[in-house]
C-alpha positions in Angstrom: 18.9 51.9 -1.9 20.8 54.3 0.4 20.8 54.5 4.2 21.7 57.4 6.5 21.9 57.0 10.2 21.6 59.9 12.6 20.4 60.7 16.1 16.6 60.3 16.5 14.4 63.3 17.1 12.0 61.2 19.0 12.4 61.5 22.8 12.2 57.7 23.4 14.6 56.5 20.6 18.4 56.6 20.1 18.8 56.6 16.4 17.0 56.9 13.1 17.7 55.4 9.7 16.5 57.1 6.5 16.3 54.8 3.6 16.2 56.4 0.1 15.4 54.3 -3.0 16.4 55.0 -6.6 13.2 57.1 -7.1 14.1 59.4 -4.1 11.3 57.9 -2.0 12.3 57.8 1.7 11.4 55.6 4.6 12.4 56.6 8.1 12.8 54.1 11.0 13.5 55.1 14.5 15.2 52.4 16.6 16.9 51.7 19.9 15.4 52.6 23.3 16.9 55.8 24.5 18.7 55.3 27.9 19.2 51.6 27.2 22.6 49.9 27.1 23.7 48.0 24.0 26.7 46.1 22.9 28.1 49.4 21.5 28.2 50.7 25.1 29.4 47.6 27.0 31.2 45.3 24.7 29.7 42.4 26.7 29.6 39.4 24.4 27.3 37.5 26.8 24.7 40.3 26.7 24.9 40.4 22.9 24.5 36.6 22.7 21.4 36.8 24.9 19.9 39.8 23.0 20.4 38.1 19.7 18.8 34.9 20.9 15.7 36.8 22.2 15.4 38.9 19.0 16.2 36.3 16.3 12.4 36.3 15.6 12.6 40.0 14.5 14.5 38.9 11.4 11.6 36.7 10.2 10.1 39.8 8.5 12.8 39.7 5.8 12.7 43.5 5.8 16.1 45.2 6.7 14.4 48.6 7.0 12.6 47.5 10.2 13.7 48.5 13.6 14.4 44.9 14.7 16.9 44.5 11.9 18.6 47.8 12.6 18.9 47.1 16.3 20.1 43.6 15.8 22.8 44.5 13.3 23.8 48.0 14.3 23.4 48.2 18.1 24.1 44.6 18.7 26.4 43.8 15.8 29.7 42.1 15.8 31.7 45.2 16.6 31.5 47.8 19.3 31.8 50.5 16.6 28.6 51.8 15.0 30.5 52.7 11.9 31.9 49.2 11.5 28.5 47.7 12.1 27.0 50.1 9.5 29.6 49.1 6.9 28.7 45.4 7.5 25.0 46.1 7.3 25.4 48.0 4.0 27.4 45.1 2.6 25.0 42.4 3.9 21.9 44.1 2.5 23.5 45.7 -0.6 22.9 49.3 0.5 24.9 52.5 -0.3 
């Protein structure tokens, strides 16, 4: 499965992820509240720790294509770089 990240075309969302499987079937997920501040913006580790504690429940779906996963690992990931977080995400979930 392949993932592409770009700016969301929805007025209330920051980003969108387009997942493409081996049969060229796509799934689009919009995520991140537009206008909100994330770890990418602030680098505040305490905010990240609190966000992750509140949103740990989002990972119970076991579906990395869901908005909760994308926000948790991309917007609130270990790095303040979206590209670094995306690399880690791809590796973690075996995506291209």
